[in-house]
mmCIF entry with sequence, helices, sheets and N, C-alpha, C, O atoms, coordinates in Angstrom:
data_MODEL
# 
_entry.id   MODEL 
# 
_entity.id                         1 
_entity.type                       polymer 
_entity.pdbx_number_of_molecules   1 
# 
_entity_poly.entity_id                      1 
_entity_poly.type                           'polypeptide(L)' 
_entity_poly.nstd_linkage                   no 
_entity_poly.nstd_monomer                   no 
_entity_poly.pdbx_seq_one_letter_code       MAVPKKRTSKSKSRSRRAKWKEKATHASTKAISLGKSILNGQNKSFIYATRIEQDTSV 
_entity_poly.pdbx_seq_one_letter_code_can   MAVPKKRTSKSKSRSRRAKWKEKATHASTKAISLGKSILNGQNKSFIYATRIEQDTSV 
_entity_poly.pdbx_strand_id                 A 
# 
loop_
_entity_poly_seq.entity_id 
_entity_poly_seq.num 
_entity_poly_seq.mon_id 
_entity_poly_seq.hetero 
1 1  MET n 
1 2  ALA n 
1 3  VAL n 
1 4  PRO n 
1 5  LYS n 
1 6  LYS n 
1 7  ARG n 
1 8  THR n 
1 9  SER n 
1 10 LYS n 
1 11 SER n 
1 12 LYS n 
1 13 SER n 
1 14 ARG n 
1 15 SER n 
1 16 ARG n 
1 17 ARG n 
1 18 ALA n 
1 19 LYS n 
1 20 TRP n 
1 21 LYS n 
1 22 GLU n 
1 23 LYS n 
1 24 ALA n 
1 25 THR n 
1 26 HIS n 
1 27 ALA n 
1 28 SER n 
1 29 THR n 
1 30 LYS n 
1 31 ALA n 
1 32 ILE n 
1 33 SER n 
1 34 LEU n 
1 35 GLY n 
1 36 LYS n 
1 37 SER n 
1 38 ILE n 
1 39 LEU n 
1 40 ASN n 
1 41 GLY n 
1 42 GLN n 
1 43 ASN n 
1 44 LYS n 
1 45 SER n 
1 46 PHE n 
1 47 ILE n 
1 48 TYR n 
1 49 ALA n 
1 50 THR n 
1 51 ARG n 
1 52 ILE n 
1 53 GLU n 
1 54 GLN n 
1 55 ASP n 
1 56 THR n 
1 57 SER n 
1 58 VAL n 
# 
_struct_asym.id          A 
_struct_asym.entity_id   1 
# 
_struct_conf.conf_type_id            HELX_P 
_struct_conf.id                      HELX_P1 
_struct_conf.pdbx_PDB_helix_id       AA1 
_struct_conf.beg_label_comp_id       LYS 
_struct_conf.beg_label_asym_id       A 
_struct_conf.beg_label_seq_id        10 
_struct_conf.pdbx_beg_PDB_ins_code   ? 
_struct_conf.end_label_comp_id       ASN 
_struct_conf.end_label_asym_id       A 
_struct_conf.end_label_seq_id        40 
_struct_conf.pdbx_end_PDB_ins_code   ? 
_struct_conf.beg_auth_comp_id        LYS 
_struct_conf.beg_auth_asym_id        A 
_struct_conf.beg_auth_seq_id         10 
_struct_conf.end_auth_comp_id        ASN 
_struct_conf.end_auth_asym_id        A 
_struct_conf.end_auth_seq_id         40 
_struct_conf.pdbx_PDB_helix_class    1 
_struct_conf.details                 ? 
_struct_conf.pdbx_PDB_helix_length   31 
# 
_struct_conf_type.id          HELX_P 
_struct_conf_type.criteria    ? 
_struct_conf_type.reference   ? 
# 
loop_
_atom_site.group_PDB 
_atom_site.id 
_atom_site.type_symbol 
_atom_site.label_atom_id 
_atom_site.label_alt_id 
_atom_site.label_comp_id 
_atom_site.label_asym_id 
_atom_site.label_entity_id 
_atom_site.label_seq_id 
_atom_site.pdbx_PDB_ins_code 
_atom_site.Cartn_x 
_atom_site.Cartn_y 
_atom_site.Cartn_z 
_atom_site.occupancy 
_atom_site.B_iso_or_equiv 
_atom_site.pdbx_formal_charge 
_atom_site.auth_seq_id 
_atom_site.auth_comp_id 
_atom_site.auth_asym_id 
_atom_site.auth_atom_id 
_atom_site.pdbx_PDB_model_num 
ATOM 1   N N  . MET A 1 1  ? -26.062 56.706 21.647 1.00 0.00 ? 1  MET A N  1 
ATOM 2   C CA . MET A 1 1  ? -24.865 56.440 22.408 1.00 0.00 ? 1  MET A CA 1 
ATOM 3   C C  . MET A 1 1  ? -23.857 55.698 21.520 1.00 0.00 ? 1  MET A C  1 
ATOM 4   O O  . MET A 1 1  ? -24.210 54.750 20.818 1.00 0.00 ? 1  MET A O  1 
ATOM 5   N N  . ALA A 1 2  ? -22.605 56.143 21.565 1.00 0.00 ? 2  ALA A N  1 
ATOM 6   C CA . ALA A 1 2  ? -21.566 55.546 20.728 1.00 0.00 ? 2  ALA A CA 1 
ATOM 7   C C  . ALA A 1 2  ? -21.045 54.261 21.362 1.00 0.00 ? 2  ALA A C  1 
ATOM 8   O O  . ALA A 1 2  ? -20.730 54.214 22.551 1.00 0.00 ? 2  ALA A O  1 
ATOM 9   N N  . VAL A 1 3  ? -20.964 53.231 20.543 1.00 0.00 ? 3  VAL A N  1 
ATOM 10  C CA . VAL A 1 3  ? -20.413 51.955 20.999 1.00 0.00 ? 3  VAL A CA 1 
ATOM 11  C C  . VAL A 1 3  ? -19.389 51.471 19.977 1.00 0.00 ? 3  VAL A C  1 
ATOM 12  O O  . VAL A 1 3  ? -19.523 51.775 18.791 1.00 0.00 ? 3  VAL A O  1 
ATOM 13  N N  . PRO A 1 4  ? -18.371 50.727 20.404 1.00 0.00 ? 4  PRO A N  1 
ATOM 14  C CA . PRO A 1 4  ? -17.406 50.207 19.439 1.00 0.00 ? 4  PRO A CA 1 
ATOM 15  C C  . PRO A 1 4  ? -18.061 49.162 18.534 1.00 0.00 ? 4  PRO A C  1 
ATOM 16  O O  . PRO A 1 4  ? -18.953 48.426 18.957 1.00 0.00 ? 4  PRO A O  1 
ATOM 17  N N  . LYS A 1 5  ? -17.608 49.113 17.299 1.00 0.00 ? 5  LYS A N  1 
ATOM 18  C CA . LYS A 1 5  ? -18.198 48.178 16.339 1.00 0.00 ? 5  LYS A CA 1 
ATOM 19  C C  . LYS A 1 5  ? -17.754 46.751 16.600 1.00 0.00 ? 5  LYS A C  1 
ATOM 20  O O  . LYS A 1 5  ? -18.542 45.815 16.470 1.00 0.00 ? 5  LYS A O  1 
ATOM 21  N N  . LYS A 1 6  ? -16.488 46.585 16.968 1.00 0.00 ? 6  LYS A N  1 
ATOM 22  C CA . LYS A 1 6  ? -15.978 45.235 17.185 1.00 0.00 ? 6  LYS A CA 1 
ATOM 23  C C  . LYS A 1 6  ? -15.261 45.159 18.523 1.00 0.00 ? 6  LYS A C  1 
ATOM 24  O O  . LYS A 1 6  ? -14.782 46.161 19.056 1.00 0.00 ? 6  LYS A O  1 
ATOM 25  N N  . ARG A 1 7  ? -15.202 43.968 19.039 1.00 0.00 ? 7  ARG A N  1 
ATOM 26  C CA . ARG A 1 7  ? -14.541 43.741 20.317 1.00 0.00 ? 7  ARG A CA 1 
ATOM 27  C C  . ARG A 1 7  ? -13.022 43.730 20.126 1.00 0.00 ? 7  ARG A C  1 
ATOM 28  O O  . ARG A 1 7  ? -12.516 43.190 19.143 1.00 0.00 ? 7  ARG A O  1 
ATOM 29  N N  . THR A 1 8  ? -12.307 44.330 21.072 1.00 0.00 ? 8  THR A N  1 
ATOM 30  C CA . THR A 1 8  ? -10.845 44.331 21.027 1.00 0.00 ? 8  THR A CA 1 
ATOM 31  C C  . THR A 1 8  ? -10.331 42.938 21.389 1.00 0.00 ? 8  THR A C  1 
ATOM 32  O O  . THR A 1 8  ? -10.788 42.331 22.357 1.00 0.00 ? 8  THR A O  1 
ATOM 33  N N  . SER A 1 9  ? -9.394  42.447 20.616 1.00 0.00 ? 9  SER A N  1 
ATOM 34  C CA . SER A 1 9  ? -8.876  41.094 20.843 1.00 0.00 ? 9  SER A CA 1 
ATOM 35  C C  . SER A 1 9  ? -8.109  41.022 22.161 1.00 0.00 ? 9  SER A C  1 
ATOM 36  O O  . SER A 1 9  ? -7.590  42.021 22.658 1.00 0.00 ? 9  SER A O  1 
ATOM 37  N N  . LYS A 1 10 ? -8.054  39.815 22.706 1.00 0.00 ? 10 LYS A N  1 
ATOM 38  C CA . LYS A 1 10 ? -7.329  39.595 23.964 1.00 0.00 ? 10 LYS A CA 1 
ATOM 39  C C  . LYS A 1 10 ? -5.853  39.941 23.816 1.00 0.00 ? 10 LYS A C  1 
ATOM 40  O O  . LYS A 1 10 ? -5.254  40.532 24.715 1.00 0.00 ? 10 LYS A O  1 
ATOM 41  N N  . SER A 1 11 ? -5.267  39.569 22.674 1.00 0.00 ? 11 SER A N  1 
ATOM 42  C CA . SER A 1 11 ? -3.831  39.815 22.496 1.00 0.00 ? 11 SER A CA 1 
ATOM 43  C C  . SER A 1 11 ? -3.532  41.306 22.463 1.00 0.00 ? 11 SER A C  1 
ATOM 44  O O  . SER A 1 11 ? -2.521  41.746 23.011 1.00 0.00 ? 11 SER A O  1 
ATOM 45  N N  . LYS A 1 12 ? -4.390  42.083 21.832 1.00 0.00 ? 12 LYS A N  1 
ATOM 46  C CA . LYS A 1 12 ? -4.178  43.532 21.773 1.00 0.00 ? 12 LYS A CA 1 
ATOM 47  C C  . LYS A 1 12 ? -4.335  44.143 23.166 1.00 0.00 ? 12 LYS A C  1 
ATOM 48  O O  . LYS A 1 12 ? -3.555  45.009 23.561 1.00 0.00 ? 12 LYS A O  1 
ATOM 49  N N  . SER A 1 13 ? -5.344  43.688 23.905 1.00 0.00 ? 13 SER A N  1 
ATOM 50  C CA . SER A 1 13 ? -5.555  44.192 25.263 1.00 0.00 ? 13 SER A CA 1 
ATOM 51  C C  . SER A 1 13 ? -4.373  43.852 26.163 1.00 0.00 ? 13 SER A C  1 
ATOM 52  O O  . SER A 1 13 ? -3.901  44.693 26.928 1.00 0.00 ? 13 SER A O  1 
ATOM 53  N N  . ARG A 1 14 ? -3.905  42.620 26.066 1.00 0.00 ? 14 ARG A N  1 
ATOM 54  C CA . ARG A 1 14 ? -2.773  42.186 26.894 1.00 0.00 ? 14 ARG A CA 1 
ATOM 55  C C  . ARG A 1 14 ? -1.496  42.916 26.515 1.00 0.00 ? 14 ARG A C  1 
ATOM 56  O O  . ARG A 1 14 ? -0.682  43.255 27.374 1.00 0.00 ? 14 ARG A O  1 
ATOM 57  N N  . SER A 1 15 ? -1.330  43.154 25.225 1.00 0.00 ? 15 SER A N  1 
ATOM 58  C CA . SER A 1 15 ? -0.152  43.880 24.759 1.00 0.00 ? 15 SER A CA 1 
ATOM 59  C C  . SER A 1 15 ? -0.142  45.300 25.310 1.00 0.00 ? 15 SER A C  1 
ATOM 60  O O  . SER A 1 15 ? 0.891   45.783 25.773 1.00 0.00 ? 15 SER A O  1 
ATOM 61  N N  . ARG A 1 16 ? -1.284  45.964 25.260 1.00 0.00 ? 16 ARG A N  1 
ATOM 62  C CA . ARG A 1 16 ? -1.385  47.329 25.790 1.00 0.00 ? 16 ARG A CA 1 
ATOM 63  C C  . ARG A 1 16 ? -1.143  47.352 27.292 1.00 0.00 ? 16 ARG A C  1 
ATOM 64  O O  . ARG A 1 16 ? -0.440  48.227 27.798 1.00 0.00 ? 16 ARG A O  1 
ATOM 65  N N  . ARG A 1 17 ? -1.721  46.397 27.998 1.00 0.00 ? 17 ARG A N  1 
ATOM 66  C CA . ARG A 1 17 ? -1.538  46.325 29.448 1.00 0.00 ? 17 ARG A CA 1 
ATOM 67  C C  . ARG A 1 17 ? -0.077  46.065 29.799 1.00 0.00 ? 17 ARG A C  1 
ATOM 68  O O  . ARG A 1 17 ? 0.450   46.654 30.743 1.00 0.00 ? 17 ARG A O  1 
ATOM 69  N N  . ALA A 1 18 ? 0.576   45.190 29.045 1.00 0.00 ? 18 ALA A N  1 
ATOM 70  C CA . ALA A 1 18 ? 1.987   44.879 29.298 1.00 0.00 ? 18 ALA A CA 1 
ATOM 71  C C  . ALA A 1 18 ? 2.851   46.115 29.081 1.00 0.00 ? 18 ALA A C  1 
ATOM 72  O O  . ALA A 1 18 ? 3.771   46.372 29.858 1.00 0.00 ? 18 ALA A O  1 
ATOM 73  N N  . LYS A 1 19 ? 2.564   46.879 28.034 1.00 0.00 ? 19 LYS A N  1 
ATOM 74  C CA . LYS A 1 19 ? 3.332   48.097 27.757 1.00 0.00 ? 19 LYS A CA 1 
ATOM 75  C C  . LYS A 1 19 ? 3.117   49.115 28.875 1.00 0.00 ? 19 LYS A C  1 
ATOM 76  O O  . LYS A 1 19 ? 4.063   49.778 29.300 1.00 0.00 ? 19 LYS A O  1 
ATOM 77  N N  . TRP A 1 20 ? 1.879   49.243 29.351 1.00 0.00 ? 20 TRP A N  1 
ATOM 78  C CA . TRP A 1 20 ? 1.570   50.175 30.427 1.00 0.00 ? 20 TRP A CA 1 
ATOM 79  C C  . TRP A 1 20 ? 2.331   49.783 31.698 1.00 0.00 ? 20 TRP A C  1 
ATOM 80  O O  . TRP A 1 20 ? 2.888   50.640 32.385 1.00 0.00 ? 20 TRP A O  1 
ATOM 81  N N  . LYS A 1 21 ? 2.348   48.487 32.002 1.00 0.00 ? 21 LYS A N  1 
ATOM 82  C CA . LYS A 1 21 ? 3.071   48.016 33.188 1.00 0.00 ? 21 LYS A CA 1 
ATOM 83  C C  . LYS A 1 21 ? 4.574   48.215 33.037 1.00 0.00 ? 21 LYS A C  1 
ATOM 84  O O  . LYS A 1 21 ? 5.264   48.529 34.008 1.00 0.00 ? 21 LYS A O  1 
ATOM 85  N N  . GLU A 1 22 ? 5.080   48.033 31.822 1.00 0.00 ? 22 GLU A N  1 
ATOM 86  C CA . GLU A 1 22 ? 6.507   48.239 31.561 1.00 0.00 ? 22 GLU A CA 1 
ATOM 87  C C  . GLU A 1 22 ? 6.894   49.692 31.825 1.00 0.00 ? 22 GLU A C  1 
ATOM 88  O O  . GLU A 1 22 ? 7.931   49.965 32.428 1.00 0.00 ? 22 GLU A O  1 
ATOM 89  N N  . LYS A 1 23 ? 6.052   50.620 31.370 1.00 0.00 ? 23 LYS A N  1 
ATOM 90  C CA . LYS A 1 23 ? 6.321   52.045 31.600 1.00 0.00 ? 23 LYS A CA 1 
ATOM 91  C C  . LYS A 1 23 ? 6.278   52.370 33.089 1.00 0.00 ? 23 LYS A C  1 
ATOM 92  O O  . LYS A 1 23 ? 7.117   53.118 33.592 1.00 0.00 ? 23 LYS A O  1 
ATOM 93  N N  . ALA A 1 24 ? 5.295   51.803 33.793 1.00 0.00 ? 24 ALA A N  1 
ATOM 94  C CA . ALA A 1 24 ? 5.168   52.044 35.231 1.00 0.00 ? 24 ALA A CA 1 
ATOM 95  C C  . ALA A 1 24 ? 6.371   51.489 35.988 1.00 0.00 ? 24 ALA A C  1 
ATOM 96  O O  . ALA A 1 24 ? 6.869   52.127 36.916 1.00 0.00 ? 24 ALA A O  1 
ATOM 97  N N  . THR A 1 25 ? 6.833   50.318 35.602 1.00 0.00 ? 25 THR A N  1 
ATOM 98  C CA . THR A 1 25 ? 8.001   49.709 36.244 1.00 0.00 ? 25 THR A CA 1 
ATOM 99  C C  . THR A 1 25 ? 9.241   50.559 36.028 1.00 0.00 ? 25 THR A C  1 
ATOM 100 O O  . THR A 1 25 ? 10.034  50.759 36.948 1.00 0.00 ? 25 THR A O  1 
ATOM 101 N N  . HIS A 1 26 ? 9.403   51.056 34.816 1.00 0.00 ? 26 HIS A N  1 
ATOM 102 C CA . HIS A 1 26 ? 10.557  51.900 34.497 1.00 0.00 ? 26 HIS A CA 1 
ATOM 103 C C  . HIS A 1 26 ? 10.527  53.186 35.329 1.00 0.00 ? 26 HIS A C  1 
ATOM 104 O O  . HIS A 1 26 ? 11.550  53.595 35.878 1.00 0.00 ? 26 HIS A O  1 
ATOM 105 N N  . ALA A 1 27 ? 9.355   53.822 35.420 1.00 0.00 ? 27 ALA A N  1 
ATOM 106 C CA . ALA A 1 27 ? 9.228   55.060 36.192 1.00 0.00 ? 27 ALA A CA 1 
ATOM 107 C C  . ALA A 1 27 ? 9.498   54.818 37.673 1.00 0.00 ? 27 ALA A C  1 
ATOM 108 O O  . ALA A 1 27 ? 10.163  55.624 38.324 1.00 0.00 ? 27 ALA A O  1 
ATOM 109 N N  . SER A 1 28 ? 8.985   53.710 38.207 1.00 0.00 ? 28 SER A N  1 
ATOM 110 C CA . SER A 1 28 ? 9.205   53.427 39.626 1.00 0.00 ? 28 SER A CA 1 
ATOM 111 C C  . SER A 1 28 ? 10.672  53.108 39.909 1.00 0.00 ? 28 SER A C  1 
ATOM 112 O O  . SER A 1 28 ? 11.193  53.480 40.961 1.00 0.00 ? 28 SER A O  1 
ATOM 113 N N  . THR A 1 29 ? 11.334  52.432 38.992 1.00 0.00 ? 29 THR A N  1 
ATOM 114 C CA . THR A 1 29 ? 12.758  52.126 39.158 1.00 0.00 ? 29 THR A CA 1 
ATOM 115 C C  . THR A 1 29 ? 13.584  53.403 39.198 1.00 0.00 ? 29 THR A C  1 
ATOM 116 O O  . THR A 1 29 ? 14.491  53.542 40.019 1.00 0.00 ? 29 THR A O  1 
ATOM 117 N N  . LYS A 1 30 ? 13.262  54.339 38.299 1.00 0.00 ? 30 LYS A N  1 
ATOM 118 C CA . LYS A 1 30 ? 13.978  55.615 38.282 1.00 0.00 ? 30 LYS A CA 1 
ATOM 119 C C  . LYS A 1 30 ? 13.725  56.401 39.566 1.00 0.00 ? 30 LYS A C  1 
ATOM 120 O O  . LYS A 1 30 ? 14.639  57.028 40.100 1.00 0.00 ? 30 LYS A O  1 
ATOM 121 N N  . ALA A 1 31 ? 12.482  56.369 40.065 1.00 0.00 ? 31 ALA A N  1 
ATOM 122 C CA . ALA A 1 31 ? 12.150  57.091 41.287 1.00 0.00 ? 31 ALA A CA 1 
ATOM 123 C C  . ALA A 1 31 ? 12.898  56.515 42.486 1.00 0.00 ? 31 ALA A C  1 
ATOM 124 O O  . ALA A 1 31 ? 13.416  57.263 43.316 1.00 0.00 ? 31 ALA A O  1 
ATOM 125 N N  . ILE A 1 32 ? 12.952  55.201 42.576 1.00 0.00 ? 32 ILE A N  1 
ATOM 126 C CA . ILE A 1 32 ? 13.685  54.548 43.669 1.00 0.00 ? 32 ILE A CA 1 
ATOM 127 C C  . ILE A 1 32 ? 15.166  54.896 43.589 1.00 0.00 ? 32 ILE A C  1 
ATOM 128 O O  . ILE A 1 32 ? 15.793  55.192 44.606 1.00 0.00 ? 32 ILE A O  1 
ATOM 129 N N  . SER A 1 33 ? 15.721  54.861 42.393 1.00 0.00 ? 33 SER A N  1 
ATOM 130 C CA . SER A 1 33 ? 17.135  55.171 42.203 1.00 0.00 ? 33 SER A CA 1 
ATOM 131 C C  . SER A 1 33 ? 17.439  56.605 42.620 1.00 0.00 ? 33 SER A C  1 
ATOM 132 O O  . SER A 1 33 ? 18.447  56.867 43.276 1.00 0.00 ? 33 SER A O  1 
ATOM 133 N N  . LEU A 1 34 ? 16.564  57.528 42.237 1.00 0.00 ? 34 LEU A N  1 
ATOM 134 C CA . LEU A 1 34 ? 16.750  58.928 42.599 1.00 0.00 ? 34 LEU A CA 1 
ATOM 135 C C  . LEU A 1 34 ? 16.653  59.116 44.111 1.00 0.00 ? 34 LEU A C  1 
ATOM 136 O O  . LEU A 1 34 ? 17.437  59.862 44.698 1.00 0.00 ? 34 LEU A O  1 
ATOM 137 N N  . GLY A 1 35 ? 15.693  58.440 44.739 1.00 0.00 ? 35 GLY A N  1 
ATOM 138 C CA . GLY A 1 35 ? 15.557  58.512 46.188 1.00 0.00 ? 35 GLY A CA 1 
ATOM 139 C C  . GLY A 1 35 ? 16.794  58.007 46.906 1.00 0.00 ? 35 GLY A C  1 
ATOM 140 O O  . GLY A 1 35 ? 17.234  58.597 47.892 1.00 0.00 ? 35 GLY A O  1 
ATOM 141 N N  . LYS A 1 36 ? 17.355  56.909 46.408 1.00 0.00 ? 36 LYS A N  1 
ATOM 142 C CA . LYS A 1 36 ? 18.574  56.364 47.011 1.00 0.00 ? 36 LYS A CA 1 
ATOM 143 C C  . LYS A 1 36 ? 19.738  57.337 46.877 1.00 0.00 ? 36 LYS A C  1 
ATOM 144 O O  . LYS A 1 36 ? 20.515  57.517 47.815 1.00 0.00 ? 36 LYS A O  1 
ATOM 145 N N  . SER A 1 37 ? 19.859  57.964 45.710 1.00 0.00 ? 37 SER A N  1 
ATOM 146 C CA . SER A 1 37 ? 20.972  58.888 45.509 1.00 0.00 ? 37 SER A CA 1 
ATOM 147 C C  . SER A 1 37 ? 20.828  60.126 46.395 1.00 0.00 ? 37 SER A C  1 
ATOM 148 O O  . SER A 1 37 ? 21.829  60.675 46.856 1.00 0.00 ? 37 SER A O  1 
ATOM 149 N N  . ILE A 1 38 ? 19.592  60.569 46.636 1.00 0.00 ? 38 ILE A N  1 
ATOM 150 C CA . ILE A 1 38 ? 19.372  61.710 47.534 1.00 0.00 ? 38 ILE A CA 1 
ATOM 151 C C  . ILE A 1 38 ? 19.776  61.337 48.958 1.00 0.00 ? 38 ILE A C  1 
ATOM 152 O O  . ILE A 1 38 ? 20.446  62.111 49.642 1.00 0.00 ? 38 ILE A O  1 
ATOM 153 N N  . LEU A 1 39 ? 19.369  60.155 49.401 1.00 0.00 ? 39 LEU A N  1 
ATOM 154 C CA . LEU A 1 39 ? 19.707  59.720 50.760 1.00 0.00 ? 39 LEU A CA 1 
ATOM 155 C C  . LEU A 1 39 ? 21.210  59.547 50.947 1.00 0.00 ? 39 LEU A C  1 
ATOM 156 O O  . LEU A 1 39 ? 21.735  59.788 52.034 1.00 0.00 ? 39 LEU A O  1 
ATOM 157 N N  . ASN A 1 40 ? 21.897  59.134 49.899 1.00 0.00 ? 40 ASN A N  1 
ATOM 158 C CA . ASN A 1 40 ? 23.348  58.950 49.979 1.00 0.00 ? 40 ASN A CA 1 
ATOM 159 C C  . ASN A 1 40 ? 24.114  60.236 49.743 1.00 0.00 ? 40 ASN A C  1 
ATOM 160 O O  . ASN A 1 40 ? 25.327  60.278 49.945 1.00 0.00 ? 40 ASN A O  1 
ATOM 161 N N  . GLY A 1 41 ? 23.427  61.289 49.318 1.00 0.00 ? 41 GLY A N  1 
ATOM 162 C CA . GLY A 1 41 ? 24.088  62.559 49.050 1.00 0.00 ? 41 GLY A CA 1 
ATOM 163 C C  . GLY A 1 41 ? 24.827  62.590 47.731 1.00 0.00 ? 41 GLY A C  1 
ATOM 164 O O  . GLY A 1 41 ? 25.743  63.394 47.556 1.00 0.00 ? 41 GLY A O  1 
ATOM 165 N N  . GLN A 1 42 ? 24.452  61.737 46.805 1.00 0.00 ? 42 GLN A N  1 
ATOM 166 C CA . GLN A 1 42 ? 25.136  61.665 45.517 1.00 0.00 ? 42 GLN A CA 1 
ATOM 167 C C  . GLN A 1 42 ? 24.271  62.177 44.372 1.00 0.00 ? 42 GLN A C  1 
ATOM 168 O O  . GLN A 1 42 ? 24.558  61.901 43.207 1.00 0.00 ? 42 GLN A O  1 
ATOM 169 N N  . ASN A 1 43 ? 23.221  62.915 44.694 1.00 0.00 ? 43 ASN A N  1 
ATOM 170 C CA . ASN A 1 43 ? 22.325  63.361 43.627 1.00 0.00 ? 43 ASN A CA 1 
ATOM 171 C C  . ASN A 1 43 ? 22.930  64.524 42.850 1.00 0.00 ? 43 ASN A C  1 
ATOM 172 O O  . ASN A 1 43 ? 23.537  65.423 43.431 1.00 0.00 ? 43 ASN A O  1 
ATOM 173 N N  . LYS A 1 44 ? 22.760  64.496 41.542 1.00 0.00 ? 44 LYS A N  1 
ATOM 174 C CA . LYS A 1 44 ? 23.232  65.565 40.678 1.00 0.00 ? 44 LYS A CA 1 
ATOM 175 C C  . LYS A 1 44 ? 22.155  65.957 39.676 1.00 0.00 ? 44 LYS A C  1 
ATOM 176 O O  . LYS A 1 44 ? 22.395  66.785 38.797 1.00 0.00 ? 44 LYS A O  1 
ATOM 177 N N  . SER A 1 45 ? 20.981  65.370 39.801 1.00 0.00 ? 45 SER A N  1 
ATOM 178 C CA . SER A 1 45 ? 19.966  65.571 38.777 1.00 0.00 ? 45 SER A CA 1 
ATOM 179 C C  . SER A 1 45 ? 19.053  66.760 39.049 1.00 0.00 ? 45 SER A C  1 
ATOM 180 O O  . SER A 1 45 ? 18.501  67.331 38.109 1.00 0.00 ? 45 SER A O  1 
ATOM 181 N N  . PHE A 1 46 ? 18.880  67.146 40.309 1.00 0.00 ? 46 PHE A N  1 
ATOM 182 C CA . PHE A 1 46 ? 18.058  68.313 40.583 1.00 0.00 ? 46 PHE A CA 1 
ATOM 183 C C  . PHE A 1 46 ? 18.469  68.946 41.907 1.00 0.00 ? 46 PHE A C  1 
ATOM 184 O O  . PHE A 1 46 ? 19.189  68.348 42.706 1.00 0.00 ? 46 PHE A O  1 
ATOM 185 N N  . ILE A 1 47 ? 17.993  70.171 42.118 1.00 0.00 ? 47 ILE A N  1 
ATOM 186 C CA . ILE A 1 47 ? 18.353  70.940 43.312 1.00 0.00 ? 47 ILE A CA 1 
ATOM 187 C C  . ILE A 1 47 ? 17.146  70.971 44.243 1.00 0.00 ? 47 ILE A C  1 
ATOM 188 O O  . ILE A 1 47 ? 16.015  71.158 43.794 1.00 0.00 ? 47 ILE A O  1 
ATOM 189 N N  . TYR A 1 48 ? 17.383  70.792 45.513 1.00 0.00 ? 48 TYR A N  1 
ATOM 190 C CA . TYR A 1 48 ? 16.307  70.858 46.488 1.00 0.00 ? 48 TYR A CA 1 
ATOM 191 C C  . TYR A 1 48 ? 16.837  71.499 47.767 1.00 0.00 ? 48 TYR A C  1 
ATOM 192 O O  . TYR A 1 48 ? 18.045  71.531 48.000 1.00 0.00 ? 48 TYR A O  1 
ATOM 193 N N  . ALA A 1 49 ? 15.928  72.004 48.587 1.00 0.00 ? 49 ALA A N  1 
ATOM 194 C CA . ALA A 1 49 ? 16.308  72.666 49.831 1.00 0.00 ? 49 ALA A CA 1 
ATOM 195 C C  . ALA A 1 49 ? 16.640  71.612 50.877 1.00 0.00 ? 49 ALA A C  1 
ATOM 196 O O  . ALA A 1 49 ? 15.854  70.696 51.117 1.00 0.00 ? 49 ALA A O  1 
ATOM 197 N N  . THR A 1 50 ? 17.803  71.745 51.494 1.00 0.00 ? 50 THR A N  1 
ATOM 198 C CA . THR A 1 50 ? 18.195  70.790 52.525 1.00 0.00 ? 50 THR A CA 1 
ATOM 199 C C  . THR A 1 50 ? 17.770  71.254 53.914 1.00 0.00 ? 50 THR A C  1 
ATOM 200 O O  . THR A 1 50 ? 17.587  70.436 54.815 1.00 0.00 ? 50 THR A O  1 
ATOM 201 N N  . ARG A 1 51 ? 17.615  72.560 54.089 1.00 0.00 ? 51 ARG A N  1 
ATOM 202 C CA . ARG A 1 51 ? 17.242  73.095 55.388 1.00 0.00 ? 51 ARG A CA 1 
ATOM 203 C C  . ARG A 1 51 ? 16.130  74.116 55.196 1.00 0.00 ? 51 ARG A C  1 
ATOM 204 O O  . ARG A 1 51 ? 16.204  74.950 54.294 1.00 0.00 ? 51 ARG A O  1 
ATOM 205 N N  . ILE A 1 52 ? 15.112  74.060 56.026 1.00 0.00 ? 52 ILE A N  1 
ATOM 206 C CA . ILE A 1 52 ? 14.004  75.003 55.944 1.00 0.00 ? 52 ILE A CA 1 
ATOM 207 C C  . ILE A 1 52 ? 14.263  76.141 56.922 1.00 0.00 ? 52 ILE A C  1 
ATOM 208 O O  . ILE A 1 52 ? 14.448  75.912 58.118 1.00 0.00 ? 52 ILE A O  1 
ATOM 209 N N  . GLU A 1 53 ? 14.276  77.355 56.413 1.00 0.00 ? 53 GLU A N  1 
ATOM 210 C CA . GLU A 1 53 ? 14.461  78.539 57.254 1.00 0.00 ? 53 GLU A CA 1 
ATOM 211 C C  . GLU A 1 53 ? 13.139  78.860 57.949 1.00 0.00 ? 53 GLU A C  1 
ATOM 212 O O  . GLU A 1 53 ? 12.090  78.924 57.309 1.00 0.00 ? 53 GLU A O  1 
ATOM 213 N N  . GLN A 1 54 ? 13.202  79.060 59.262 1.00 0.00 ? 54 GLN A N  1 
ATOM 214 C CA . GLN A 1 54 ? 11.995  79.400 60.004 1.00 0.00 ? 54 GLN A CA 1 
ATOM 215 C C  . GLN A 1 54 ? 12.072  80.854 60.428 1.00 0.00 ? 54 GLN A C  1 
ATOM 216 O O  . GLN A 1 54 ? 13.086  81.313 60.954 1.00 0.00 ? 54 GLN A O  1 
ATOM 217 N N  . ASP A 1 55 ? 10.988  81.567 60.190 1.00 0.00 ? 55 ASP A N  1 
ATOM 218 C CA . ASP A 1 55 ? 10.910  82.973 60.559 1.00 0.00 ? 55 ASP A CA 1 
ATOM 219 C C  . ASP A 1 55 ? 10.400  83.062 61.994 1.00 0.00 ? 55 ASP A C  1 
ATOM 220 O O  . ASP A 1 55 ? 9.249   82.721 62.266 1.00 0.00 ? 55 ASP A O  1 
ATOM 221 N N  . THR A 1 56 ? 11.267  83.529 62.933 1.00 0.00 ? 56 THR A N  1 
ATOM 222 C CA . THR A 1 56 ? 10.886  83.591 64.341 1.00 0.00 ? 56 THR A CA 1 
ATOM 223 C C  . THR A 1 56 ? 10.292  84.929 64.720 1.00 0.00 ? 56 THR A C  1 
ATOM 224 O O  . THR A 1 56 ? 9.684   85.047 65.784 1.00 0.00 ? 56 THR A O  1 
ATOM 225 N N  . SER A 1 57 ? 10.450  85.950 63.877 1.00 0.00 ? 57 SER A N  1 
ATOM 226 C CA . SER A 1 57 ? 9.895   87.267 64.210 1.00 0.00 ? 57 SER A CA 1 
ATOM 227 C C  . SER A 1 57 ? 8.417   87.312 63.844 1.00 0.00 ? 57 SER A C  1 
ATOM 228 O O  . SER A 1 57 ? 8.035   87.142 62.686 1.00 0.00 ? 57 SER A O  1 
ATOM 229 N N  . VAL A 1 58 ? 7.595   87.546 64.870 1.00 0.00 ? 58 VAL A N  1 
ATOM 230 C CA . VAL A 1 58 ? 6.147   87.586 64.646 1.00 0.00 ? 58 VAL A CA 1 
ATOM 231 C C  . VAL A 1 58 ? 5.618   88.958 64.923 1.00 0.00 ? 58 VAL A C  1 
ATOM 232 O O  . VAL A 1 58 ? 4.417   89.195 64.791 1.00 0.00 ? 58 VAL A O  1 
# 
């Protein structure tokens, strides 16, 4: 079974975790911003269906 030779330092672990959290925060901020722009009708970044067509003929 493969095992690491040396233990990862606390500073390296914390640095990696901080970077991961920074990326997650950035992604969530962009998602919230996009959601707000869609609700306000000011979105220009992507196209989506505003009304769903229902087929009544069965």
